[in-house]
C-alpha positions, 0 to 999 in steps of 0.5 A: 499499500505504501509503495503504491502511494509513493510510486503515485506519488512519484508519478504526480510530480513528474508530471508537473515537472513534464507539464511545464513548457520548454520556454526559450527566450532569444536574442534574434538580430535582423543580420548577424553583421551590418556596416558602420553607421547603419542601423540594427533591429534586435527582436526578443522572442519567445516561444514555445508557450503551450495551451497550459502556459502563457506569459504574464509578465517579464523583466529582462536586461540585455547587455551589449559592447557601448563602444561598438553599438548605441541603444536607441529605442525599444518598441514593445509588442509584436510587430504582426500580432501586437502587444501579448501581454495587452490583449484586451488593449487596455493600454494599462500594461505601460511597458517600461526600458530602462537604460544603463551605460552597457545594458537595457533594462525592460520590464512588462506586465498584462492586466489581462485575466490568467483565462484570456492569456491562456485562450488568446496569447500566441505560442510564440511571439516578438516580446520587443524590438531593441533598435541600436546604431553602430559606431564602429567596427567590431563586435558586440555580444547580446547578452539576455539575462532572465530577471523575472518571468510569470506564467498566467497565474503569476507563477515563477516561469523558467526559460532557456536563454539565447544570446546573440552576437552582431558584427559591425564591419567596414562598408565597401563601396561598390565601385563598378569602373574600378572593378573592371579596371582590376579585372582588365589588369595585366597579371 
């Protein structure tokens, strides 16, 4: 009898652990390499939410090399799906971005009901798009830290982080006349 109870308890615990989605929060630059003085858009995306898991809030930090790229602004919400933490379009969930010399912090929380989040929120979407301007040639990390994530019931939500980087290259201007001269030049 006692062995059966322990076995049932163990199975219940395993089901609870496997029921939580394998949520991923990732940093995705539009381009991995850009030229000096160009604008770079970087999306912060969440994926693998499921029918039992929705996102109700997040607090994220994105570190970068300020000698290579400059933070310009942050645009909250998915460019196609809209802000998935404001499904009712109430505008009450005032997201915030705070810039430090080498990182930015993004915070957003939802006032939508847990049921609305579960029923209406997409299983993958963009949390925010960060816009940078490249300053000099080099490489900058785009290191993401999850300070907190909460599910639709305001419980801690664990996630895998996928950081990234961007390379700034010295742009060359294509000169067709010079290219032809190089091709016709005797060896």
